[in-house]
N, C-alpha and C positions, 0 to 999 in steps of 0.2 A: 564889727561884728565876726563873731565865732563862727568856726568851721560845721558845729554844731546849728547854729541859726541859719546861715545860707543854705544848707541841707535842707532845715525845716523850710525856709521860703519857696525853694524849687521846687518841693515833691507832695507838700504841704494837700494840694488839691488831688493829686494820685490818690494819698492814704487817707482822703477822705471820703472819695470815690469807693475803696473799696470798703470802707467800713459802711457805707450805705449799701454796697453788694452782699456782703458777707456777716458785717455783724463784731469786724474783729475792731477793737478800739485804734482810731488812726495814730492816736500816741504811740503804741506799740509798736504798728506797723514801720511808724518814723523811725524811733528809736531804736529796730531790729535794725532799720535801713544802713542808720549812721554808723551803728557798730557794728554789723558784718562785711559794710563796704568801706570803712573808715573815712564816711563821708564822701563818698563818691571816687575815693582817690584808690581806690585798690586795681589789682591787677583785673580782675575778673571783674569788676564794673568797669575799666575804660576798655577794656577789648570787648567786652561780651554784653555789657549793660546790667548785669549779675548782681544786683545789690544784697542777697541773703544768703549767698554760698549753696544754693541747690546746686545738687550734681544730678547730671545727666541719668537718665534712667533707661531700661531698655527698652521700654517701649516712646521713651520719648525719641530714642534715637532711631527704633522700626519706624515710627509717624514722620522721618524725614529732619527731626529738629537737630537745629544746628549747636554744636559743643565746642569748649576750649579743652584743652589738654593743662594742666596745674596741678603740681604738687602740693597736697594737703596732709589730710591724716596715711595719703599712703603716696608714693612718686605717682606721676603719670595719668591722675584719675580727670574723668569725664566732668566735667562742669555747664550747663545750660547755657547758650547761649541766645540772647533777645535783639529783636529789632529794635526795642524803644527799652527808657525805663520803666515804662507804663506796663509794659509787657511782663517785666519782672513781677512787679508789684501784683499782677493777677495772678501769673504763676504761683505767686508766694502765698496767695490767699488759695488758690486752689489746693495746693499743698496741704494746708493744715486744713481745709473743710472737707478734702478727701479721703483725711488717713485716720482712722478711728485712734489713734494715738491720742488725739487732739479734741476727742469727739466734747468731752466735759467742758473745755473750753466754750462750746457755744453753749453751752448751759447755762454761760453768767451773760450778764447786763454788758451789751456792746461799750459803756463809759465806766467797768470796773476793769481799769487799768492794771490793779494792784492784783487780782482775781487773775488776769489773762496772764502776766509778765510769770509768775508762779506757776499756773497749769502748764506753759509752753515748756518751760524750766523743769519741772518735776514728769515730762513725757520725753524729755529726752533729747529736745531740738540741739542743745550746744554741751559738747560735751565739757567744759570747764565749772569749775565750783562758782556760784554766786551769780549765777546768769541774771535770775531773777531780780536782785538787787540793784544791780549794774544796769540794766533796762531801766528800773524805777527810777535810778539817779538820773541816766539821762532825760528820763519824761521832767521829772521833777524841777531840775535843774535850769531845764531849758522851755517850763511852761507851756511842754506839747499838750497839758491836757485841754487848754483850750479847744484843740481842733475837734476832740468827744463833744464836748460841751455845744460846738458852735452846729456840728451834726445832728445831735439829739436836739436841738432847738428847731432847724429846718427839718427834720421829719416829724417833729410835732405839728408845725405848723401847715405841713403840705396835705397833714393826716396820711402818711407812707408809712409803710411798714420796712424792715430790713427785710433784703432779699435781692437774688440774682434778677427774677422777672419783674419786679416792679421798678429798680433799676439797674436799667441796660448801660454799657459803658458808652461813654461819651465822647466821640471821637475828638469834637474840639478840645477837652479836656487833657487827652492824651498829648507828650511831647508831640509839638510841631514839628514833625521831621522834614521841615523846608530847605530848600536849595539857600545856599549864601546871596541874597540876591538884597540890592539897596531897599526894594518898594513894598515887599512881600506879594505879588499881585498874580505871582508866575510860578509854577514849578515845573521840575521834569515828571514823566509818569513816576521814574522811580529815584529814589535818593541817591547819587554818586557823585565821588570827589572830582574826577576828570571827564568819564565817558560812561556813554552806555555801548554795549558789545553785542552791537546788530549781528543776530545768528542767519538772518534770511530778511533780504529788503522788499521791498514793494514790486510787485509784476509779477509777469510770466517765471514760474520756476519749476524746475524737478517736483509729482507730486511726492512727498514723504513718506506717505502710505502705499503709494505704488509707482515704483522706479519708470515705470514702461509708459509713465502718462504725464504731460504737462498741465498745470493749473495756473488760473491768475491767483495773486496772492495780495488779499487788500489788506493790507496792515505791513506791519513790519515784529519779526521776532526776535525779542530780548532776552538774552542770559541771564539767570538771575537765580537764588534759590531762597523760596522762603520770606522774599522780602516785602517790606510794606509798599504797598501803592498806592499812588497819590490822586489827588484832585491836581489839574495843571491851570485853573483859574479861578477867581473870584467868583460868588453869585451862579453855581453851577447848580443845575437841579437834574438831581437823580431821573432818569425818564424810563428806564427798565435793568431789571436783576432778576437773572436767571440761577436758580439754586440747584438744578437738575443735573449731576454729572455725567448720565447718560446723552446727552447730547452734544455736537460737535466740539463745541465751545468750551462746553462744562460749566464751572460757574462763572458765571460773567456780571458786567456792569457797566450802563451806557449813564454819561452825562451828558448833558446839552447846555450850552453855552451861546447867550444874545448877542445878537451883532447892533451895530448901531442903523444899518441898512435894513434891519428886517430880515435878515436871513439868521442861520443857526451853525453851531458845528458843534455834530455829538463825537463823543470820544469813547471808546469801548476798549475795554480791559476783559480777557478772555484765560481759562484754564489757572484759575483762582482754586486758590483751597479756603479760601475763608472769605465773605463777604460781612461787610461791616454797616450799610448804611442797607436805607430799605425808599423805593420807589415815592419819589414824594418832597423826599432828605434836598435841602440847600446847602452845600460843600464850598469851602475855601479852598484857596491853592494852598499845597503842601499838605492838607488837611487826608489822613489814613485813611482810605476807604474800604481796604481789601489787603489780602497778602495772595501772594502766587503760590501756583501750583502746578499742579499737573492732572488736572482733571479734564473730563471730554473723550470722546473717541477719535479725536482725531490730532492726536499728540503722539509723540515718540520720544517727549520729557520733556522736564520743566523750564517753561519759559513764560514767558510774559507777550502774549499777541495784542498788541497796540492799532487801533484802526480809528481812522478817520470819517466821517461822513457829513458834508455841508449839504446844508438845506434850501435852496434858494427863497426868496420872498414867495414866489407864485407856489412853495412846495417841490419842486422839482428836487432832485437829491443826488448825489453823485460818491462814489467811495475818492480818494484823493491821498496821495505819497503822505502817511503821517511824518516824514521829515521838512516836508513843506511847512507842516504847522509847526512842529517842532523848532524850526527856523525860526518861523515868524514869532512865536513867545521869547524865546531864544534872546530874539532882536530889542523886544519889548521890555523883557525883562532883566535885561543885561547879564543872561546866563551864558556861564565861560564853559561847559559840558558839551562837548560832542556826540556825534553817535557815528560809532566808525564801524564801519563794514570793510574787512580783510586790510583794514589800518587806514581806510578812505572816510573822511569825515563825508556822510551824506546831506548833511545840513551843509555843506559848502556854497554847493550850485545855486540854493534859494536864497544865501544872504547875499543883501547888497554890498555889505563892508567886507569881503573878503575876496581877494586879488582871484582871479581867475587861473594863476599861472602859480597856485600853491604847491610846492614842492611833496611829493608821494613819499609816505614813510617807506623805509628799504624792512624789507623781511625782518632783519634780528632788532631793529627799533620794535617792529609791530608785537615780536612777539618778548621781548622787555615789557613793554607797555600791559600786554595782556595779562603777562603773570605777575603784575606788579600787586603789590599787598592793598595799595592805595583805593583799589576799587572793589569798595565792598560786596562778596557774594561773586564775584565774577573769578579770582585766581583761584590756583590750587591750593589747598590747605597748607601753610606752614606753622608749626606750633611750635613748642620746645625742645618737641620728642627729635634727636638727632635721624632716630632713619627716618621721619617724615620729610627731614630736608634734604637728605641725600635722595631719596624718591625724587621729590621735586628737581632736583639739581641733575638728577639722568634721565628725568621723563623732559625738560627743556629741551639739555643737550643732545639728548638722542632727534627729539622734535627738530631742531634746526640741522643737525646731518642728516637725516633723509632726506630732506626737501634738496637741499645742496645736494648731495649724490645723486638723487634723480634729477639732479638739470634741470629745474623747472623753471620756466620763467620767473621773474618778481614778484608779478600778481598772483601767479600761482602758487610759490610759495606760500604767500600770504594768506590764500585762501586755503591751501594744506593745515598753516600752523592755526586758523579760526577753528578749523573742523578736528581739530586733534585736542584743543585745550574746550573745547564746547563738549567735545565727546570723551574727555579725558582717556584719550588710547591715541599711538602713536604708530603708526605702520612699520614695521622694520624689515616687512618683505625684500627690499628694494637693497638691501645691506644684504641678503644674505643668499648668496648663490645656492641654487637646488634645496632651498626650504618653500614649500608650497603657500604656507601663511605665517606670520610671527609678526605678536605687536606686543607693546609695554603698557598696560592701562594702569589708571591710581584709583583703586579702589574706595566707596566711600569712607572706608578707615584711615585712608592717605596713604595704605601700604600699596607699594608697586607692584602689581601681577604678570608674568612672562607667560606670552602664550603662543605656541608654536605646533606647527604641523607639518613634517618632513615627507609625508605617506606612508612612514614605517610605526610613527610614534606620535601620539599627541600630548603636547606638556600645555597645564595650567594650573601656575604654582606661584606662591608668593617668596619675591626674591629676597634671599637674606642680608641680614646688614654686610657680612664678609662680602657677598656678590655686591652688594649696592657700593661699597668702598672701592672694589676694584674696579667696577664698571664708571664710578666719578671721575676716578683717580686718570683712567686711561679718557675718559671724555674732556677732561680739565689742563691737559697736559699740552701747555702751549709748543712744547719741542716737537710733537707729532703733525702733521700731513692730515687730511679728512681721510686720506686712503686709508693708511696704514690703522687709524682709528677705526675705520669701519672694518679692516681685516682683525681686529683686537678685537672688537666689538663681536664678528661672526665667529670668533673663536671661542669666546665667554657662552654665547649663545649654544652652539653647536656640542660644546661640553656637557651643559645643562640636558641636551637632551639627549645626548648620547648615553649621560649616568641614569637619565631616567628609563632609556630603552633598557638598558643592563639590567637595571632595577625591575623590569617589568619581564625582561626572557629568564630574570632570575625566578620571580614568582611562579610564571607560567612553569618553569621545569621542575620546579618542587609540587607543584600539584599534579602534573602530569607523573612524577616518581610516585607520590603519594597512591593516585589513581593505578598505579601497576601495583604496588605494592597492595590494595585490599583486591585487587584481581588473583593475586596468587595465594590471599588466605580464604577465599572464598571456599 
């Protein structure tokens, strides 16, 4: 089987769904996907599920859309990153439908693939010559027209019209983002390679909205960034959906699962940006039901609040630790992922097959695990841009140096590391005597930002590549001890602050001189 045919077999359902929703020939969508993604083997498609080479616009970035940095027509351009290939197909359709350049294409019949390929090429989708002819050749050599005819027949038989309202996206036809498990009956609520990063466990905690108060946290908070949220078992029934962002939990979904003894388990997902199901829907393990976000009146940043409620046969209910539930389905479904809070697996105490004397992870090991790129959406950005890589290196090195200099116990160190990664900011005040406050943060663009206050001047600016290079060289010099590194870091930061202070003093002096000159000429 050729690569084109393998690609068509894999994504024909997604292309036909898009044809029903937008009237774009499935054959054209597939041919463009094959060509633009090199049959799903291009870097953009492998790393970001981007099968159509769509670049990240300002509005995409403003709305929290993820992106990859890639050199195309220009160096280091930003391209959209998707949680699934199906999402890439949907965005491709919206890109064509919402762009006036392609308006004439939508006046054509959905099965007029020749007209569509010519229209797309004429509107400037690709810069190369012969784009329409190339697409037509792919369609005809692989018989992709059959998918157009299949959709036309189905629509006619069902009496349906082409359009988004009449043909909503079917979660079941999207890529099944399931964990790697043998029976497919169970899934964790987010897709991860090795672990869920828990930022707040079940139980009493300091109220994040009012530090002076304590509250009962009836769930666990999981670090994420615009990730698909998944149903955890088969035959789940959606019993509640909230679309009101002005409630405590924001957009939310509750799914209920029946047990043989007559009891029920309800799983609740809060602070979502998108809900893909409605009350009464039946869902399966691994099925995408929504997307994480930062909605609601009681949230300080994007995360998934995942809660579990058990309802006994007599109707009595209680909130339980989600770690207990995740441990249960992990054992039933042979799911190997962990739920790590400060480097410790919250599921271990609930599992029967885990030794009670399991060795705790060291702070260094926890930091390396947190920053590993394999845990999608958890680590800090690492792209081909060398400045981003230097910022990442400086951030992680400063983080471990700060907690060690502060003489914290191992568990306190891991808690500090967890907080730094979660907030994308490391507190450097302990490294700098005489500095009121100082921190290094990683911005949304992946760049390092130094913020400092020595009571005389406040500094907040992006570090240059030269500054990052000097900082990284110091932090990674194996011949220096921790105290020497601290002194050199302090010297660099103080130089930046003093330079900023001198600049401000100069500007202030110039303004005062200008004021005196103006007074003399009155």
